[in-house]
C-alpha positions in Angstrom: 2.3 -5.9 -1.7 3.3 -7.0 1.5 3.2 -4.0 3.9 6.4 -5.2 5.8 8.4 -5.1 2.7 10.0 -2.4 0.8 8.1 0.5 -0.8 7.8 1.2 -4.4 10.3 4.0 -4.3 13.1 1.9 -3.0 15.7 -0.3 -4.9 13.2 -3.3 -4.5 10.6 -1.9 -7.0 13.5 -1.2 -9.5 14.7 -4.9 -9.1 11.5 -6.0 -9.9 11.1 -3.7 -13.0 14.3 -5.3 -14.2 12.9 -8.7 -13.5 9.8 -8.1 -15.7 12.1 -7.8 -18.5 14.1 -10.9 -17.3 10.8 -12.9 -17.0 9.8 -12.0 -20.4 12.9 -13.7 -21.6 12.6 -16.4 -19.2 9.3 -17.2 -20.7 10.6 -17.2 -24.2 13.4 -19.4 -23.0 11.2 -21.8 -21.1 8.9 -22.3 -24.0 11.7 -23.6 -26.0 10.8 -25.3 -29.3 7.0 -24.7 -28.6 7.5 -20.9 -29.1 10.2 -21.0 -31.8 8.8 -23.8 -34.1 7.4 -21.3 -36.4 9.9 -20.5 -39.0 8.6 -17.2 -39.8 8.6 -15.9 -36.2 12.0 -17.5 -35.0 14.0 -14.5 -36.4 11.8 -11.9 -35.0 11.4 -13.5 -31.7 15.2 -14.2 -31.4 15.8 -10.4 -32.2 13.2 -9.5 -29.4 14.8 -11.7 -26.9 18.2 -10.1 -27.7 16.6 -6.7 -27.5 15.1 -7.6 -24.1 18.1 -8.9 -22.7 20.1 -5.6 -23.6 17.5 -3.6 -21.9 17.6 -5.6 -18.8 21.2 -4.9 -18.6 20.6 -1.1 -19.1 17.9 -1.4 -16.3 20.4 -3.1 -13.9 23.1 -0.7 -14.6 20.5 2.2 -13.9 19.6 0.2 -10.6 23.2 0.4 -9.5 23.7 4.0 -10.6 20.4 4.9 -8.4 21.8 3.1 -5.6 25.0 5.2 -5.8 23.2 8.5 -6.3 20.8 7.6 -3.2 23.9 7.2 -1.1 25.6 10.3 -2.5 22.2 12.2 -1.6 22.2 11.0 1.8 25.8 12.1 2.4 25.1 15.5 1.0 22.2 16.0 3.0 24.3 15.0 6.2 26.9 17.5 5.1 24.1 20.1 4.7 22.6 19.6 7.9 26.0 20.1 9.8 26.6 23.2 7.4 23.1 24.6 8.4 24.1 24.3 12.0 27.3 26.0 11.5 25.2 29.0 9.6 22.8 29.0 12.6 25.9 29.8 14.9 27.4 32.4 12.5 24.0 34.2 12.4 24.0 34.2 16.4 27.7 35.6 16.2 26.5 38.1 13.7 23.8 39.4 15.6 26.2 39.9 18.6 28.7 41.7 16.4 26.0 43.8 15.3 24.7 44.6 19.0 28.4 45.6 19.7 28.7 47.7 16.9 25.7 49.7 17.8 27.0 50.0 21.5 30.3 51.4 20.2 28.6 53.8 18.0 26.6 55.2 20.8 30.0 55.5 23.1 31.5 57.5 20.0 28.3 59.9 19.7 28.5 60.4 23.5 32.3 61.1 23.3 31.8 63.5 20.5 28.9 65.4 22.4 31.1 65.7 25.5 34.1 67.0 23.3 31.7 69.5 21.7 30.6 70.6 25.4 34.0 70.7 26.7 35.2 72.7 23.6 32.6 75.5 24.6 34.6 75.7 27.9 37.8 76.8 26.1 38.3 79.9 27.8 38.4 78.3 31.3 40.9 75.8 30.0 42.9 78.6 28.7 42.8 80.4 31.9 44.1 77.2 33.5 46.9 77.0 31.0 47.9 80.7 31.7 47.9 80.1 35.4 50.5 78.8 37.6 52.5 75.8 36.6 50.8 73.4 38.6 47.7 74.6 37.2 48.8 74.4 33.6 49.9 70.8 34.2 46.5 69.9 35.7 44.7 71.2 32.7 47.1 69.5 30.2 46.5 66.3 31.9 42.6 66.8 31.7 42.7 67.5 27.9 44.8 64.5 27.3 42.4 62.4 29.3 39.5 63.7 27.2 41.3 63.0 23.9 42.3 59.2 25.1 38.8 58.5 25.9 37.7 59.8 22.6 40.3 58.0 20.7 39.6 54.9 22.6 35.9 55.0 21.9 36.8 55.4 18.1 39.3 52.6 18.2 36.8 50.2 19.8 34.1 51.2 17.5 36.5 50.5 14.5 37.2 47.1 15.9 34.1 46.0 16.3 33.1 47.1 12.7 35.9 45.0 11.5 34.8 42.1 13.3 31.2 42.5 12.1 32.6 42.8 8.4 34.8 39.7 8.8 31.9 37.8 10.2 29.6 39.0 7.6 32.1 37.8 4.9 32.5 34.3 6.6 28.6 34.0 6.6 28.5 34.9 3.1 31.2 32.3 2.2 29.2 29.7 4.2 25.8 30.4 2.7 27.5 30.2 -0.8 28.8 26.9 0.0 25.3 25.8 1.3 23.5 26.8 -2.0 26.4 25.1 -4.0 25.7 21.7 -2.0 21.9 22.2 -2.8 22.6 22.9 -6.6 24.7 19.9 -6.7 22.5 17.6 -5.2 19.4 18.8 -7.2 21.4 18.6 -10.5 22.4 15.1 -9.6 19.0 14.0 -8.9 17.6 15.7 -12.0 20.0 13.8 -14.2 19.1 10.7 -12.5 15.5 11.1 -12.8 15.9 12.0 -16.6 18.0 8.8 -17.1 15.6 6.8 -15.0 12.5 8.1 -17.3 14.3 7.4 -20.5 15.2 3.9 -19.5 11.6 3.1 -18.2 10.1 4.5 -21.4 12.6 1.9 -23.4 11.8 -0.8 -21.2 8.0 -0.2 -21.6 8.5 -0.2 -25.3 10.7 -3.4 -25.5 8.1 -5.1 -23.1 5.4 -4.3 -25.4 7.2 -5.6 -28.4 8.1 -8.9 -26.6 4.9 -9.4 -25.0 3.1 -8.7 -28.3 5.1 -11.5 -30.0 4.7 -14.1 -27.2 1.1 -13.2 -27.0 0.9 -13.9 -30.8 2.7 -17.2 -30.8 0.8 -18.5 -27.7 -2.6 -17.6 -29.4 -1.3 -19.4 -32.5 -0.5 -22.5 -30.3 -3.7 -22.3 -28.3 -5.7 -22.3 -31.6 -3.9 -25.0 -32.9 -4.2 -27.0 -29.4 -8.0 -26.2 -29.3 -8.3 -27.4 -32.8 -6.9 -30.9 -32.1 -9.0 -31.4 -29.0 -12.0 -30.4 -31.2 -10.9 -32.9 -33.8 -10.4 -35.7 -31.2 -13.8 -35.2 -29.4 -15.6 -35.2 -32.7 -13.9 -38.5 -33.8 -14.8 -40.0 -30.6 -18.5 -39.4 -30.9 -18.7 -40.5 -34.5 -18.0 -37.1 -36.1 -20.2 -35.0 -34.1 -18.7 -31.7 -32.8 -18.6 -31.5 -29.0 -21.1 -29.2 -27.5 -18.8 -28.1 -24.7 -17.4 -24.5 -25.1 -13.8 -24.3 -26.1 -11.4 -22.0 -24.5 -8.9 -20.0 -26.5 -8.0 -16.7 -28.0 -11.5 -14.9 -28.4 -13.1 -17.7 -26.3 -15.1 -17.3 -23.3 -13.1 -17.4 -19.8 -13.7 -20.7 -17.9 -16.4 -20.2 -15.2 -15.2 -19.2 -11.5 -15.0 -21.8 -9.0 -18.0 -20.4 -7.1 -20.1 -17.6 -6.7 -17.9 -15.5 -4.4 -14.9 -16.1 -6.6 -17.4 -14.7 -9.7 -18.1 -11.7 -7.4 -14.2 -11.2 -6.7 -13.3 -11.3 -10.4 -16.1 -8.9 -11.3 -14.9 -6.4 -8.8 -11.4 -6.7 -9.8 -12.3 -6.0 -13.4 -14.1 -2.9 -12.2 -10.7 -1.7 -10.7 -8.8 -1.9 -13.7 -7.3 1.5 -14.6 -7.2 2.6 -10.9 -3.5 3.8 -9.8 -1.1 1.9 -7.8 -0.4 3.4 -4.4 1.7 1.8 -1.8 -0.3 0.8 1.3 -3.7 1.8 -0.3 -6.6 -0.7 0.0 -9.3 1.0 -2.1 -11.5 2.2 -3.4 -9.6 4.7 -5.4 -6.3 3.0 -5.6 -4.6 -0.1 -4.5 -1.3 -1.8 -3.8 -1.1 -5.7 -4.5 -2.5 -7.1 -1.6 -4.8 -4.2 -1.1 -6.4 -5.0 -4.4 -6.9 -8.7 -3.8 -8.1 -7.9 0.0 -10.8 -5.3 -1.4 -12.1 -7.6 -4.2 -12.6 -10.6 -2.0 -14.2 -8.4 0.9 -16.9 -7.7 -1.9 -17.6 -11.1 -1.9 -17.9 -11.3 2.0 -14.4 -12.9 2.6 -11.9 -11.3 4.9 -8.3 -11.5 3.8 -5.1 -9.9 5.5 -3.6 -6.6 3.9 -0.4 -8.7 3.2 0.7 -11.0 0.2 2.7 -13.3 2.8 -0.6 -13.4 4.9 -2.9 -14.2 2.1 -0.4 -17.0 1.3 -1.0 -18.5 4.8 -4.9 -18.0 4.5 -5.3 -19.8 1.1 -5.1 -23.3 0.2 -2.1 -24.3 -2.3 -3.3 -24.7 -5.9 -0.9 -26.1 -8.7 -0.6 -23.1 -11.5 -1.8 -25.6 -13.8 -5.1 -26.0 -12.0 -5.8 -22.1 -11.2 -9.3 -21.0 -11.5 -10.8 -17.6 -11.8 -10.7 -16.0 -8.4 -7.7 -17.7 -7.1 -4.7 -15.8 -5.8 -1.1 -16.0 -7.7 1.9 -15.3 -5.7 5.4 -14.3 -6.4 8.8 -14.4 -4.8 10.2 -16.6 -1.9 9.3 -15.1 0.8 6.0 -14.1 -0.8 5.7 -10.4 -1.3 3.7 -9.9 -4.3 0.1 -11.2 -5.3 -2.5 -10.9 -8.0 -5.9 -12.4 -8.9 -6.2 -14.9 -11.5 -8.9 -14.3 -14.1 -8.3 -17.3 -16.6 -6.3 -17.9 -19.6 -3.0 -17.4 -18.1 -3.9 -13.9 -17.1 -4.5 -11.8 -13.7 -5.6 -8.6 -12.7 -2.7 -7.1 -10.5 -1.7 -3.8 -9.0 1.9 -4.0 -9.7 3.9 -0.9 -8.7 4.1 2.9 -8.6 3.7 4.3 -12.0 1.2 1.8 -13.3 -2.5 1.3 -12.9 -4.5 -1.9 -12.0 -4.3 -4.0 -15.0 -4.4 -7.2 -16.8 -1.2 -9.1 -17.1 0.3 -12.6 -17.8 0.9 -14.8 -14.6 4.1 -16.0 -16.2 6.7 -14.0 -15.1 9.9 -14.2 -12.9 9.2 -15.2 -9.1 6.1 -17.0 -10.0 5.7 -19.2 -6.7 2.3 -20.7 -6.9 -1.4 -20.3 -6.6 -3.8 -20.0 -3.5 -7.5 -20.9 -3.5 -9.6 -18.8 -1.0 -12.2 -20.3 1.0 
């Protein structure tokens, strides 16, 4: 994987997963009469092609759905962030309201104490009331002032308490709205993940069926071709069988182009089964260019951690002339790479959710080969 391209969790990786199925269908179509010449295999292969096309369409639809849900998630997160900011302001206001209530409660208590103390001096006030008219008026004014102060404190306390309760209610509503947003986003993402898992499982099953059929037919053709070549060689030497080893299903791989290539291939074989991790370059996990860089490093050759960079640092080789150890590149511009091991197969770290594995080089986006050194 080119480190400057999209990661495995982006829509680019889902596009590639769809292209895997499309690539299998393309292999079948490109093979033409050669793959469909067997009368017994043709109906099964035709059915597999139709099924592959149907699953590819489902994967494309899922890709579009995931893109829409990704955008919906982005928007929901934006709304949630704004709501959280308002919640923070509401909590600040609530704290202020609580402080106001506490202050008013202290005022009421002080007024009650004052009323109690003043109530203990009733005799003096009564004497004032029984005195001259001027003294009685003064006493009445004093009592009215005390009552007004107490009532004002009580009214202020009630107003603050009401404001606090209203603020608390608004905060509860906002918290409920925030939780609803979170639940909605979580539900959508869970549904999307379930749909993706189901489609990917079906995709894997169909890929396996189609690949198995293609492999069977290719093996039959390879065996037939090897038999014709062997027969031709035998006739040319007066009926003696050629002593050169033939390559086909079950035969030995062709030799690498040199000692360094042999070391790189051997190391690649050792890494089979290790997980794909974006940006990883071993020894426990790899992305595509990380794998090819790592195995060639074991052979003493330095390559950049970039599919495009490895394309630039290697010599172009036609696909028909690939040898074990050569690199196989995909897409334009180049952003995917594997190491060829012979027999039309490579070892590759494909994408998230897969391990380093053997795979056919014949897939959609095949761009060409590169020879190291």
